[in-house]
C-alpha positions as a Markdown table, in Angstrom:
| # | Residue | x | y | z |
|---|---|---|---|---|
| 1 | Met | -11.4 | 9.5 | 30.2 |
| 2 | Pro | -11.3 | 8.0 | 26.7 |
| 3 | Ser | -8.3 | 8.9 | 24.5 |
| 4 | Arg | -8.9 | 11.7 | 22.1 |
| 5 | Val | -8.1 | 10.6 | 18.5 |
| 6 | Val | -8.2 | 12.8 | 15.4 |
| 7 | Val | -8.6 | 11.2 | 12.0 |
| 8 | Phe | -6.9 | 13.8 | 9.8 |
| 9 | Asp | -9.1 | 15.0 | 6.9 |
| 10 | Tyr | -6.8 | 16.3 | 4.1 |
| 11 | Gly | -8.9 | 15.0 | 1.2 |
| 12 | Ser | -7.6 | 11.4 | 1.0 |
| 13 | Gly | -8.5 | 8.2 | 2.8 |
| 14 | Asn | -11.5 | 6.3 | 4.0 |
| 15 | Leu | -12.3 | 8.8 | 6.7 |
| 16 | Arg | -15.6 | 7.4 | 8.0 |
| 17 | Ser | -14.4 | 3.8 | 8.0 |
| 18 | Ala | -11.4 | 4.9 | 10.0 |
| 19 | Gln | -13.6 | 6.9 | 12.3 |
| 20 | Arg | -16.0 | 4.0 | 13.0 |
| 21 | Ala | -13.2 | 1.5 | 13.5 |
| 22 | Met | -11.4 | 3.9 | 16.0 |
| 23 | Glu | -14.7 | 4.5 | 17.9 |
| 24 | Arg | -15.1 | 0.8 | 18.4 |
| 25 | Thr | -11.9 | 0.9 | 20.5 |
| 26 | Gly | -13.6 | 3.3 | 22.9 |
| 27 | Ala | -11.7 | 6.3 | 21.8 |
| 28 | Asp | -13.3 | 9.8 | 21.4 |
| 29 | Val | -12.8 | 10.3 | 17.7 |
| 30 | Thr | -13.0 | 13.5 | 15.6 |
| 31 | Val | -12.6 | 13.8 | 11.8 |
| 32 | Thr | -11.2 | 17.2 | 11.1 |
| 33 | Ser | -8.7 | 19.2 | 9.0 |
| 34 | Asp | -8.1 | 21.6 | 11.9 |
| 35 | Pro | -4.4 | 21.7 | 12.6 |
| 36 | His | -4.8 | 22.7 | 16.2 |
| 37 | Ala | -7.0 | 19.8 | 16.9 |
| 38 | Ala | -4.6 | 17.5 | 15.1 |
| 39 | Leu | -1.7 | 18.7 | 17.1 |
| 40 | Asp | -3.6 | 18.6 | 20.4 |
| 41 | Ala | -5.1 | 15.1 | 20.2 |
| 42 | Asp | -3.8 | 12.2 | 22.1 |
| 43 | Gly | -3.4 | 10.3 | 18.8 |
| 44 | Leu | -3.5 | 11.3 | 15.2 |
| 45 | Val | -4.6 | 8.9 | 12.4 |
| 46 | Val | -3.4 | 9.7 | 8.9 |
| 47 | Pro | -5.3 | 7.6 | 6.3 |
| 48 | Gly | -4.5 | 7.6 | 2.6 |
| 49 | Val | -5.6 | 6.1 | -0.7 |
| 50 | Gly | -4.7 | 6.5 | -4.3 |
| 51 | Ala | -1.4 | 7.7 | -5.8 |
| 52 | Phe | 1.5 | 8.7 | -3.7 |
| 53 | Ser | 2.0 | 12.0 | -5.4 |
| 54 | Ala | -1.6 | 13.1 | -5.1 |
| 55 | Cys | -1.8 | 12.0 | -1.5 |
| 56 | Met | 1.4 | 13.9 | -0.7 |
| 57 | Ala | 0.3 | 17.0 | -2.4 |
| 58 | Ser | -3.0 | 17.0 | -0.5 |
| 59 | Leu | -1.2 | 16.4 | 2.8 |
| 60 | Lys | 1.2 | 19.3 | 2.2 |
| 61 | Ala | -1.6 | 21.6 | 1.2 |
| 62 | Ala | -3.3 | 20.9 | 4.5 |
| 63 | Gly | -0.1 | 21.3 | 6.5 |
| 64 | Gly | -0.1 | 17.6 | 7.4 |
| 65 | Asp | 3.6 | 17.0 | 6.8 |
| 66 | Arg | 4.4 | 19.7 | 9.4 |
| 67 | Ile | 1.8 | 18.4 | 11.9 |
| 68 | Ile | 3.2 | 14.9 | 11.6 |
| 69 | Gly | 6.8 | 16.2 | 12.1 |
| 70 | Arg | 5.8 | 18.3 | 15.1 |
| 71 | Arg | 3.9 | 15.5 | 16.8 |
| 72 | Val | 6.8 | 13.0 | 16.2 |
| 73 | Ala | 9.3 | 15.5 | 17.6 |
| 74 | Gly | 7.2 | 15.9 | 20.7 |
| 75 | Gly | 6.6 | 12.2 | 21.2 |
| 76 | Arg | 2.9 | 12.4 | 20.3 |
| 77 | Pro | 1.5 | 9.3 | 18.6 |
| 78 | Val | 0.7 | 9.1 | 14.9 |
| 79 | Leu | -0.7 | 6.2 | 13.0 |
| 80 | Gly | -0.4 | 6.1 | 9.2 |
| 81 | Ile | -2.7 | 3.8 | 7.1 |
| 82 | Cys | -2.0 | 2.5 | 3.6 |
| 83 | Val | -0.8 | 5.5 | 1.5 |
| 84 | Gly | -0.8 | 7.3 | 4.8 |
| 85 | Met | 2.1 | 5.0 | 5.7 |
| 86 | Gln | 3.8 | 5.3 | 2.4 |
| 87 | Val | 4.1 | 9.1 | 2.5 |
| 88 | Leu | 6.1 | 8.8 | 5.8 |
| 89 | Phe | 9.1 | 7.6 | 3.8 |
| 90 | Asp | 11.6 | 9.6 | 1.8 |
| 91 | Arg | 10.1 | 9.2 | -1.6 |
| 92 | Gly | 7.6 | 7.4 | -3.8 |
| 93 | Ile | 8.3 | 6.4 | -7.4 |
| 94 | Glu | 5.3 | 6.0 | -9.7 |
| 95 | Gln | 4.7 | 5.2 | -13.3 |
| 96 | Ala | 1.7 | 6.8 | -15.0 |
| 97 | Asp | 1.7 | 4.3 | -17.8 |
| 98 | Val | 4.0 | 1.9 | -19.7 |
| 99 | His | 5.1 | 4.7 | -22.1 |
| 100 | Ser | 6.1 | 7.2 | -19.5 |
| 101 | Gln | 9.2 | 7.6 | -17.3 |
| 102 | Asp | 9.1 | 6.9 | -13.6 |
| 103 | Arg | 8.2 | 9.9 | -11.5 |
| 104 | Ala | 9.6 | 10.5 | -8.0 |
| 105 | Thr | 7.8 | 12.4 | -5.3 |
| 106 | Glu | 9.3 | 13.6 | -2.1 |
| 107 | Gly | 7.6 | 12.2 | 1.0 |
| 108 | Cys | 7.6 | 13.3 | 4.7 |
| 109 | Gly | 11.1 | 11.8 | 5.3 |
| 110 | Glu | 10.3 | 10.4 | 8.7 |
| 111 | Trp | 11.9 | 7.1 | 7.6 |
| 112 | Pro | 14.5 | 6.5 | 4.9 |
| 113 | Gly | 13.3 | 4.4 | 2.0 |
| 114 | Thr | 11.5 | 4.3 | -1.3 |
| 115 | Val | 7.9 | 3.3 | -2.2 |
| 116 | Glu | 8.1 | 1.4 | -5.4 |
| 117 | Arg | 5.8 | -0.8 | -7.6 |
| 118 | Leu | 5.6 | -4.4 | -6.3 |
| 119 | Gln | 7.4 | -7.0 | -8.4 |
| 120 | Ala | 4.6 | -9.6 | -8.4 |
| 121 | Pro | 2.7 | -11.7 | -11.1 |
| 122 | Val | -0.5 | -10.0 | -10.1 |
| 123 | Val | -0.7 | -6.3 | -9.2 |
| 124 | Pro | -2.5 | -4.7 | -7.3 |
| 125 | His | -2.1 | -6.9 | -4.2 |
| 126 | Met | -5.8 | -7.0 | -3.3 |
| 127 | Gly | -7.2 | -9.2 | -0.6 |
| 128 | Trp | -6.3 | -10.9 | 2.7 |
| 129 | Asn | -2.8 | -11.8 | 3.7 |
| 130 | Thr | -0.8 | -12.8 | 6.7 |
| 131 | Val | 2.0 | -10.7 | 8.3 |
| 132 | Thr | 5.2 | -11.5 | 10.2 |
| 133 | Pro | 5.7 | -9.0 | 13.1 |
| 134 | Pro | 8.6 | -8.9 | 15.6 |
| 135 | Glu | 8.1 | -11.1 | 18.7 |
| 136 | Asp | 7.9 | -8.1 | 21.0 |
| 137 | Ser | 5.5 | -6.0 | 18.8 |
| 138 | Arg | 3.0 | -4.1 | 20.8 |
| 139 | Leu | 0.9 | -3.3 | 17.8 |
| 140 | Phe | 0.4 | -7.0 | 17.0 |
| 141 | Glu | 0.0 | -8.2 | 20.5 |
| 142 | Gly | -2.5 | -11.0 | 20.5 |
| 143 | Val | -2.4 | -11.5 | 16.7 |
| 144 | Gly | -1.6 | -15.0 | 15.6 |
| 145 | Pro | 0.5 | -16.2 | 12.6 |
| 146 | Gln | -2.5 | -17.3 | 10.6 |
| 147 | Asp | -4.5 | -14.0 | 11.2 |
| 148 | Arg | -5.1 | -12.1 | 8.0 |
| 149 | Phe | -5.3 | -8.4 | 7.1 |
| 150 | Tyr | -6.9 | -6.7 | 4.2 |
| 151 | Phe | -4.5 | -5.1 | 1.6 |
| 152 | Val | -5.2 | -3.0 | -1.5 |
| 153 | His | -2.0 | -1.6 | -3.0 |
| 154 | Ser | 0.3 | -1.7 | -6.0 |
| 155 | Tyr | 3.3 | 0.0 | -4.4 |
| 156 | Ala | 5.2 | -0.7 | -1.2 |
| 157 | Val | 8.5 | -0.4 | 0.6 |
| 158 | Arg | 10.5 | -3.4 | -0.7 |
| 159 | Arg | 13.7 | -2.7 | 1.2 |
| 160 | Trp | 14.2 | -1.5 | 4.8 |
| 161 | Glu | 16.9 | 1.1 | 4.8 |
| 162 | Phe | 17.0 | 2.4 | 8.3 |
| 163 | Val | 20.3 | 2.1 | 10.2 |
| 164 | Ser | 20.4 | 2.7 | 13.9 |
| 165 | Gly | 23.2 | 5.0 | 15.0 |
| 166 | Ser | 23.9 | 3.2 | 18.2 |
| 167 | Glu | 23.5 | -0.3 | 19.8 |
| 168 | Arg | 21.8 | 1.4 | 22.7 |
| 169 | Ile | 19.2 | 3.0 | 20.5 |
| 170 | Arg | 16.4 | 0.7 | 19.7 |
| 171 | Gly | 15.6 | 0.8 | 16.0 |
| 172 | Pro | 12.1 | 0.6 | 14.4 |
| 173 | Gln | 10.2 | -2.6 | 14.6 |
| 174 | Val | 9.3 | -3.8 | 11.1 |
| 175 | Thr | 6.5 | -6.2 | 10.2 |
| 176 | Trp | 6.7 | -7.9 | 6.8 |
| 177 | Ser | 4.3 | -9.5 | 4.4 |
| 178 | Glu | 4.7 | -11.1 | 1.0 |
| 179 | His | 3.1 | -10.7 | -2.4 |
| 180 | Gly | 5.5 | -11.9 | -5.1 |
| 181 | Glu | 8.3 | -10.6 | -2.8 |
| 182 | Pro | 8.6 | -9.4 | 0.8 |
| 183 | Phe | 7.4 | -5.9 | 1.5 |
| 184 | Val | 7.0 | -3.8 | 4.7 |
| 185 | Ala | 3.5 | -4.3 | 6.1 |
| 186 | Ala | 3.9 | -2.2 | 9.2 |
| 187 | Val | 6.4 | -0.1 | 11.2 |
| 188 | Glu | 6.5 | 0.8 | 14.9 |
| 189 | Asn | 9.0 | 3.5 | 15.8 |
| 190 | Gly | 8.4 | 5.3 | 19.1 |
| 191 | Pro | 5.4 | 7.6 | 18.6 |
| 192 | Leu | 5.2 | 6.9 | 14.9 |
| 193 | Ser | 3.4 | 3.7 | 13.7 |
| 194 | Ala | 2.0 | 2.8 | 10.3 |
| 195 | Thr | 0.4 | -0.1 | 8.5 |
| 196 | Gln | 0.3 | -0.8 | 4.7 |
| 197 | Phe | -2.9 | -2.9 | 5.2 |
| 198 | His | -6.3 | -1.4 | 6.2 |
| 199 | Pro | -6.9 | -2.3 | 9.8 |
| 200 | Glu | -10.3 | -0.6 | 9.6 |
| 201 | Lys | -11.3 | -3.2 | 6.9 |
| 202 | Ser | -9.6 | -6.2 | 8.5 |
| 203 | Gly | -12.4 | -7.3 | 10.9 |
| 204 | Asp | -11.6 | -8.5 | 14.4 |
| 205 | Thr | -7.9 | -8.8 | 13.7 |
| 206 | Gly | -7.7 | -5.2 | 12.5 |
| 207 | Ala | -9.7 | -4.1 | 15.4 |
| 208 | Arg | -7.2 | -5.7 | 17.7 |
| 209 | Val | -4.3 | -3.8 | 16.1 |
| 210 | Leu | -6.2 | -0.5 | 16.5 |
| 211 | Ala | -7.1 | -1.3 | 20.1 |
| 212 | Asn | -3.4 | -2.1 | 20.8 |
| 213 | Trp | -2.5 | 1.3 | 19.3 |
| 214 | Val | -5.1 | 3.2 | 21.3 |
| 215 | Ala | -3.9 | 1.5 | 24.5 |
| 216 | Thr | -0.5 | 3.2 | 24.0 |
| 217 | Leu | -2.0 | 6.7 | 24.0 |
């Protein structure tokens, strides 16, 4: 039986692109906002585009923050994509324009850390870039050091703040990329995984990452 995957429709994200990319892995994919389907699926995909604050408001309105929390607590896999990754952190700090003050928005708090504007000569970071995953990453199994992924973002997690409470507890695996400075490109943490890049727009390399994730369901 193919794995049942729900692409969560909360009003943000490239839903059909994500659906088509997930279907190419052989998964049985549904795009829905139904919370029961989202909780019951073998895997839940949470896409996201645009501003952190708007994405988080839409996610909360659809109950997505609670769904993510319940799935993670129960060991049920979740994959966040782009801003769908960013909202998994403690907070996002955005600036509406050069004349306004920074605005902080509370995220889902699954990981400690802050999403901030990239410090780079050119922003947004738009186009293809390489990543540096941990050697034992399951998500990036079969991905080479010269393989590239498609990014479109102005904000990112610039510092990893998670501290494991015990040497016996394996901490999250963090993949990095660089645009002006290092930033978090992906995280693997038990049932919770996420990518800052768009695997659904990253050709065969992105398809490999999605297939690796589905293989864990």
